C-alpha atoms as an extended CHARMM CRD file, in Angstrom:
* protein
*
       107  EXT
         1         1  UNK       CA             13.5320000000       18.9030000000      -38.0870000000  PROA      1               0.0000000000
         2         2  UNK       CA             12.2730000000       20.4670000000      -34.9200000000  PROA      2               0.0000000000
         3         3  UNK       CA             10.6740000000       18.1920000000      -32.4310000000  PROA      3               0.0000000000
         4         4  UNK       CA              7.8410000000       19.2340000000      -30.1800000000  PROA      4               0.0000000000
         5         5  UNK       CA              8.3010000000       20.9480000000      -26.8660000000  PROA      5               0.0000000000
         6         6  UNK       CA              5.9700000000       19.3270000000      -24.3770000000  PROA      6               0.0000000000
         7         7  UNK       CA              4.5690000000       21.0860000000      -21.3470000000  PROA      7               0.0000000000
         8         8  UNK       CA              2.9080000000       20.0600000000      -18.1360000000  PROA      8               0.0000000000
         9         9  UNK       CA             -0.4040000000       20.2420000000      -20.0010000000  PROA      9               0.0000000000
        10        10  UNK       CA              0.4430000000       17.6990000000      -22.7010000000  PROA      10              0.0000000000
        11        11  UNK       CA              3.1950000000       15.5720000000      -21.0980000000  PROA      11              0.0000000000
        12        12  UNK       CA              0.7950000000       12.7500000000      -20.1940000000  PROA      12              0.0000000000
        13        13  UNK       CA             -0.6710000000       12.6680000000      -23.6970000000  PROA      13              0.0000000000
        14        14  UNK       CA              2.6040000000       13.0910000000      -25.6170000000  PROA      14              0.0000000000
        15        15  UNK       CA              4.8980000000       10.9380000000      -23.4600000000  PROA      15              0.0000000000
        16        16  UNK       CA              3.1180000000        8.7030000000      -20.9670000000  PROA      16              0.0000000000
        17        17  UNK       CA              0.2720000000        7.6780000000      -23.3010000000  PROA      17              0.0000000000
        18        18  UNK       CA              2.3410000000        7.5460000000      -26.4950000000  PROA      18              0.0000000000
        19        19  UNK       CA              2.0290000000        4.3190000000      -28.4530000000  PROA      19              0.0000000000
        20        20  UNK       CA              5.7940000000        4.1310000000      -28.9550000000  PROA      20              0.0000000000
        21        21  UNK       CA              8.9880000000        4.7580000000      -26.9540000000  PROA      21              0.0000000000
        22        22  UNK       CA              9.6140000000        8.4570000000      -26.2730000000  PROA      22              0.0000000000
        23        23  UNK       CA             13.0260000000       10.0550000000      -25.7540000000  PROA      23              0.0000000000
        24        24  UNK       CA             12.5820000000       13.1550000000      -23.5980000000  PROA      24              0.0000000000
        25        25  UNK       CA             15.3080000000       15.7990000000      -23.7520000000  PROA      25              0.0000000000
        26        26  UNK       CA             15.1760000000       17.8060000000      -20.5050000000  PROA      26              0.0000000000
        27        27  UNK       CA             16.7970000000       21.0980000000      -21.4060000000  PROA      27              0.0000000000
        28        28  UNK       CA             17.0790000000       24.8090000000      -20.5950000000  PROA      28              0.0000000000
        29        29  UNK       CA             17.6830000000       27.8130000000      -22.8320000000  PROA      29              0.0000000000
        30        30  UNK       CA             20.6540000000       29.0220000000      -20.7350000000  PROA      30              0.0000000000
        31        31  UNK       CA             22.4100000000       25.6110000000      -20.7220000000  PROA      31              0.0000000000
        32        32  UNK       CA             25.6160000000       25.3880000000      -22.8100000000  PROA      32              0.0000000000
        33        33  UNK       CA             25.8880000000       21.5670000000      -22.8010000000  PROA      33              0.0000000000
        34        34  UNK       CA             22.1980000000       21.4120000000      -23.8520000000  PROA      34              0.0000000000
        35        35  UNK       CA             23.0030000000       23.5100000000      -26.9340000000  PROA      35              0.0000000000
        36        36  UNK       CA             25.9050000000       21.1300000000      -27.7080000000  PROA      36              0.0000000000
        37        37  UNK       CA             23.5820000000       18.1160000000      -27.3880000000  PROA      37              0.0000000000
        38        38  UNK       CA             20.8020000000       19.6300000000      -29.5440000000  PROA      38              0.0000000000
        39        39  UNK       CA             22.2500000000       18.6860000000      -32.9740000000  PROA      39              0.0000000000
        40        40  UNK       CA             22.8770000000       15.1070000000      -31.7720000000  PROA      40              0.0000000000
        41        41  UNK       CA             19.3100000000       14.7600000000      -30.5170000000  PROA      41              0.0000000000
        42        42  UNK       CA             18.0080000000       16.2040000000      -33.7930000000  PROA      42              0.0000000000
        43        43  UNK       CA             20.0370000000       13.6810000000      -35.8170000000  PROA      43              0.0000000000
        44        44  UNK       CA             18.7730000000       10.8210000000      -33.6500000000  PROA      44              0.0000000000
        45        45  UNK       CA             15.1800000000       12.0440000000      -34.0330000000  PROA      45              0.0000000000
        46        46  UNK       CA             15.6040000000       11.5830000000      -37.7960000000  PROA      46              0.0000000000
        47        47  UNK       CA             17.6230000000        8.3370000000      -37.6320000000  PROA      47              0.0000000000
        48        48  UNK       CA             15.3070000000        6.7210000000      -35.0830000000  PROA      48              0.0000000000
        49        49  UNK       CA             12.0260000000        8.1290000000      -36.3980000000  PROA      49              0.0000000000
        50        50  UNK       CA             10.5870000000        4.6320000000      -36.9320000000  PROA      50              0.0000000000
        51        51  UNK       CA             11.5410000000        3.5170000000      -33.4170000000  PROA      51              0.0000000000
        52        52  UNK       CA             11.1460000000        6.4630000000      -31.0790000000  PROA      52              0.0000000000
        53        53  UNK       CA              9.4230000000        9.8170000000      -30.7240000000  PROA      53              0.0000000000
        54        54  UNK       CA             11.6720000000       12.6700000000      -29.5250000000  PROA      54              0.0000000000
        55        55  UNK       CA             10.3710000000       15.5930000000      -27.4780000000  PROA      55              0.0000000000
        56        56  UNK       CA             11.8890000000       18.3960000000      -25.4140000000  PROA      56              0.0000000000
        57        57  UNK       CA             10.9290000000       19.6530000000      -21.9690000000  PROA      57              0.0000000000
        58        58  UNK       CA             12.1140000000       23.1050000000      -20.8830000000  PROA      58              0.0000000000
        59        59  UNK       CA             12.8160000000       22.5930000000      -17.1760000000  PROA      59              0.0000000000
        60        60  UNK       CA             12.3960000000       26.2810000000      -16.3370000000  PROA      60              0.0000000000
        61        61  UNK       CA              8.9320000000       26.5310000000      -17.8800000000  PROA      61              0.0000000000
        62        62  UNK       CA              7.7790000000       23.1140000000      -16.6570000000  PROA      62              0.0000000000
        63        63  UNK       CA              9.4010000000       22.5260000000      -13.2370000000  PROA      63              0.0000000000
        64        64  UNK       CA              6.9500000000       19.8500000000      -12.0740000000  PROA      64              0.0000000000
        65        65  UNK       CA              7.9910000000       17.2940000000      -14.7100000000  PROA      65              0.0000000000
        66        66  UNK       CA             11.7250000000       17.2060000000      -13.8880000000  PROA      66              0.0000000000
        67        67  UNK       CA             10.8650000000       17.2390000000      -10.1810000000  PROA      67              0.0000000000
        68        68  UNK       CA              8.5590000000       14.2490000000      -10.6180000000  PROA      68              0.0000000000
        69        69  UNK       CA             11.3220000000       12.2460000000      -12.3620000000  PROA      69              0.0000000000
        70        70  UNK       CA             14.2150000000       13.4790000000      -10.1580000000  PROA      70              0.0000000000
        71        71  UNK       CA             15.9710000000       15.2700000000      -13.0040000000  PROA      71              0.0000000000
        72        72  UNK       CA             18.6960000000       17.1310000000      -11.1040000000  PROA      72              0.0000000000
        73        73  UNK       CA             20.6230000000       18.6360000000      -14.0050000000  PROA      73              0.0000000000
        74        74  UNK       CA             20.3800000000       19.4430000000      -17.6810000000  PROA      74              0.0000000000
        75        75  UNK       CA             20.7810000000       18.1410000000      -20.2290000000  PROA      75              0.0000000000
        76        76  UNK       CA             19.1520000000       14.8610000000      -19.2380000000  PROA      76              0.0000000000
        77        77  UNK       CA             17.8630000000       12.4040000000      -21.8020000000  PROA      77              0.0000000000
        78        78  UNK       CA             15.2350000000        9.9920000000      -20.5140000000  PROA      78              0.0000000000
        79        79  UNK       CA             13.6790000000        7.1370000000      -22.4730000000  PROA      79              0.0000000000
        80        80  UNK       CA             10.0720000000        6.3020000000      -21.6260000000  PROA      80              0.0000000000
        81        81  UNK       CA              8.6250000000        2.9690000000      -22.7580000000  PROA      81              0.0000000000
        82        82  UNK       CA              4.9350000000        2.3270000000      -22.0960000000  PROA      82              0.0000000000
        83        83  UNK       CA              4.8270000000        5.4600000000      -19.9330000000  PROA      83              0.0000000000
        84        84  UNK       CA              7.6620000000        4.3210000000      -17.6480000000  PROA      84              0.0000000000
        85        85  UNK       CA             11.1780000000        5.7880000000      -17.5470000000  PROA      85              0.0000000000
        86        86  UNK       CA             13.5190000000        2.9740000000      -18.6280000000  PROA      86              0.0000000000
        87        87  UNK       CA             16.8660000000        4.7250000000      -18.9510000000  PROA      87              0.0000000000
        88        88  UNK       CA             18.4050000000        8.1280000000      -18.3320000000  PROA      88              0.0000000000
        89        89  UNK       CA             21.6290000000        9.8600000000      -19.2200000000  PROA      89              0.0000000000
        90        90  UNK       CA             22.7080000000       13.1930000000      -17.7730000000  PROA      90              0.0000000000
        91        91  UNK       CA             25.1900000000       15.6910000000      -19.1240000000  PROA      91              0.0000000000
        92        92  UNK       CA             26.6260000000       16.1020000000      -22.5930000000  PROA      92              0.0000000000
        93        93  UNK       CA             27.7920000000       12.8790000000      -24.2440000000  PROA      93              0.0000000000
        94        94  UNK       CA             29.0890000000       12.3660000000      -27.7930000000  PROA      94              0.0000000000
        95        95  UNK       CA             26.6850000000       10.8160000000      -30.2860000000  PROA      95              0.0000000000
        96        96  UNK       CA             28.2430000000        7.2850000000      -30.2830000000  PROA      96              0.0000000000
        97        97  UNK       CA             27.8210000000        7.1460000000      -26.4880000000  PROA      97              0.0000000000
        98        98  UNK       CA             24.1810000000        8.2890000000      -26.7000000000  PROA      98              0.0000000000
        99        99  UNK       CA             23.4700000000        5.6790000000      -29.3810000000  PROA      99              0.0000000000
       100       100  UNK       CA             25.1590000000        2.9460000000      -27.3490000000  PROA      100             0.0000000000
       101       101  UNK       CA             23.2190000000        3.8660000000      -24.2020000000  PROA      101             0.0000000000
       102       102  UNK       CA             19.7670000000        3.9560000000      -25.7600000000  PROA      102             0.0000000000
       103       103  UNK       CA             19.7760000000        1.7500000000      -28.8670000000  PROA      103             0.0000000000
       104       104  UNK       CA             19.8060000000       -1.5050000000      -26.8710000000  PROA      104             0.0000000000
       105       105  UNK       CA             16.3920000000       -0.5180000000      -25.4880000000  PROA      105             0.0000000000
       106       106  UNK       CA             15.0110000000        0.3250000000      -28.9280000000  PROA      106             0.0000000000
       107       107  UNK       CA             15.4150000000       -3.0540000000      -30.6350000000  PROA      107             0.0000000000
């Protein structure tokens, strides 16, 4: 399952105005840890499909979004609820750690 890449043009619609929590994966094509995190994020997108929408933002193609949310490095996962960032996690983390970090906010 591939999840949508959002851009500056549709970020507000897809993330800020979404009717459900949105997990944003800030990523870059050249980033090794991002590639390691990709399969975990894909699994979570399937496992959490009833609870959260998962999207990707390429920081190189959309520099204003990471700047606006002070994303200093990739990969960064950020959970938006009602258009507001509620939690963030930077760097590669194993799946159990990602689940532990975010699942408490998705009850």
